[in-house]
C-alpha positions in Angstrom: 0.0 0.1 0.1 1.4 3.3 -1.2 1.3 6.9 0.6 -0.1 9.4 -1.7 0.1 13.3 -1.5 -1.9 15.6 -3.9 -2.7 12.6 -5.9 0.9 11.4 -6.5 2.3 8.2 -5.2 5.4 9.5 -2.9 7.3 6.4 -3.6 7.5 7.2 -7.3 9.1 10.6 -6.6 12.8 10.7 -6.9 14.7 11.8 -3.6 11.5 12.0 -1.7 12.5 9.2 0.8 15.9 10.1 1.6 15.4 14.0 1.8 12.7 13.4 4.5 14.9 10.7 6.3 18.0 12.9 6.5 15.8 15.8 7.2 14.1 14.1 10.2 17.5 12.5 11.5 19.2 15.8 11.3 16.6 17.6 12.9 16.3 15.2 15.9 20.2 15.3 16.4 20.5 18.9 16.2 17.5 19.4 18.5 19.0 17.1 21.1 22.2 18.7 20.9 20.7 22.1 21.4 18.7 20.7 24.4 21.9 19.1 26.1 23.8 22.4 25.4 21.0 24.8 26.6 18.5 22.9 28.5 15.7 25.0 26.8 13.0 22.8 25.5 11.3 25.8 23.6 14.6 26.7 21.9 15.5 23.2 21.3 12.3 22.5 19.6 12.4 25.5 17.4 16.3 24.7 16.4 15.0 21.0 15.7 12.4 21.9 13.5 14.3 24.8 11.7 17.1 22.1 11.0 14.8 19.5 9.9 13.2 22.0 7.4 16.3 23.4 6.0 18.0 20.0 5.7 15.0 18.5 4.0 15.0 21.2 1.4 18.8 21.5 1.0 19.1 17.9 0.4 16.2 17.7 -1.9 17.6 20.5 -4.1 20.9 19.0 -4.3 19.5 15.5 -4.9 17.1 16.7 -7.5 20.0 18.7 -9.5 22.0 15.4 -9.5 19.2 13.4 -10.7 18.3 16.0 -13.5 21.8 16.0 -14.5 22.2 12.1 -14.8 18.9 12.2 -16.6 20.0 14.5 -19.3 23.4 12.7 -19.6 21.5 9.4 -20.1 19.1 11.1 -22.7 22.3 12.2 -24.5 23.9 9.0 -24.3 20.7 7.3 -25.5 20.6 9.6 -28.6 24.1 9.1 -29.5 23.5 5.0 -29.3 20.5 5.3 -31.7 22.4 7.5 -34.1 25.5 5.0 -33.9 23.1 2.0 -34.7 21.5 4.0 -37.4 24.7 4.9 -39.2 26.5 1.7 -38.6 28.0 0.4 -41.7 27.0 3.5 -43.9 29.0 6.1 -45.7 27.8 8.5 -43.0 29.8 6.3 -40.3 32.9 6.4 -42.4 32.6 10.4 -42.6 32.2 10.5 -38.8 35.1 8.2 -38.2 37.3 10.4 -40.4 36.2 13.6 -38.7 36.8 12.3 -35.2 40.3 10.9 -35.8 
């Protein structure tokens, strides 16, 4: 059984799971460390939630950027492989080999 937000299955969204896991663990860790350092529950709660939010957003943006870059490279490679298969054994391939050499 899947979890849906705004009609989308969150298990199908790239980077969603890792972003929230890192955000939650970072928020709890920094909140606990703040409490141990200051013994102020109100401040620790705010710092913990703020670090959860910031950690989640920063990790999400970094992960999605890397995912987009990999997807773009895969698309370029797929197109190059398609062209190579299309031109294999033709005069166009010989011309391309001469140009690249």
